[in-house]
C-alpha positions in Angstrom: 114.5 169.8 112.0 112.1 171.4 109.5 110.4 168.3 108.4 110.8 164.6 107.7 109.5 162.4 104.9 108.6 165.4 102.7 107.0 164.3 99.5 105.5 165.9 96.4 105.0 165.0 92.8 108.8 165.4 92.2 109.9 162.9 94.8 110.6 162.5 98.5 113.2 163.7 100.9 113.9 161.9 104.2 114.9 164.8 106.4 115.0 168.6 106.0 117.2 170.3 108.6 118.7 173.7 109.3 122.5 173.9 109.9 124.0 176.3 112.5 124.9 178.7 109.7 121.3 178.8 108.5 121.8 176.6 105.5 119.0 174.2 104.6 120.2 170.6 104.6 118.4 167.9 102.6 119.3 164.5 104.0 119.0 161.2 102.2 119.1 158.2 104.6 120.1 154.8 103.3 120.0 151.6 105.5 121.2 148.1 104.7 121.5 145.0 106.8 125.1 144.5 105.6 127.4 145.5 102.8 127.5 142.2 100.9 126.3 144.0 97.8 127.9 147.3 98.4 127.6 150.2 100.8 124.2 151.9 101.2 125.4 155.2 99.8 126.3 153.5 96.5 122.6 153.1 95.8 122.0 156.8 95.3 121.9 157.0 91.5 122.1 160.1 89.2 118.4 159.8 88.7 117.8 159.8 92.5 120.0 162.9 92.8 118.0 164.7 90.1 114.7 163.8 91.9 116.2 165.1 95.2 117.2 168.4 93.5 113.7 168.9 91.9 112.0 168.1 95.2 114.3 170.4 97.2 113.7 173.3 94.7 110.0 172.7 95.0 110.1 172.8 98.8 112.3 175.9 98.8 110.0 177.7 96.4 106.8 176.6 98.1 108.1 178.0 101.4 109.6 181.2 100.1 113.1 180.3 101.2 114.8 180.2 97.8 117.5 182.8 98.9 119.0 180.4 101.5 122.0 178.3 100.8 121.4 174.6 100.8 123.2 171.3 100.5 122.6 167.6 100.2 123.9 165.2 102.9 123.8 161.4 103.0 123.5 159.3 106.1 124.4 155.6 105.5 123.5 153.0 108.1 124.7 149.4 108.1 122.9 147.3 110.7 125.3 144.4 110.7 124.8 141.0 112.4 125.8 142.0 115.9 126.7 145.0 117.9 125.9 148.6 117.2 124.9 149.8 113.7 127.6 151.6 111.7 126.5 155.1 110.8 128.3 157.3 108.3 127.4 160.9 107.6 128.5 162.5 104.4 128.2 166.3 104.5 127.7 167.9 101.1 127.6 164.5 99.6 126.8 165.7 96.1 126.5 169.1 94.4 123.6 169.6 92.1 
């Protein structure tokens, strides 16, 4: 992991990781108690995606790693009433 809860004027990114191939992975984590009003990943709007992209570009530029490939992943967590939480990982969830 490079960092977590990175924030700047452009926005905030939950996790910034490095994949085994060297790609930078920006991870948005969404958690809900249940899916009564839809899955957690459905709450990521176009505006949120645009803020994530601006924030990612800022982080890459500020750390001189602009030449590395990057992607955006989403981790959706549904806590549920009983048992273990349901965790879904969407690799390359959206392309800027």
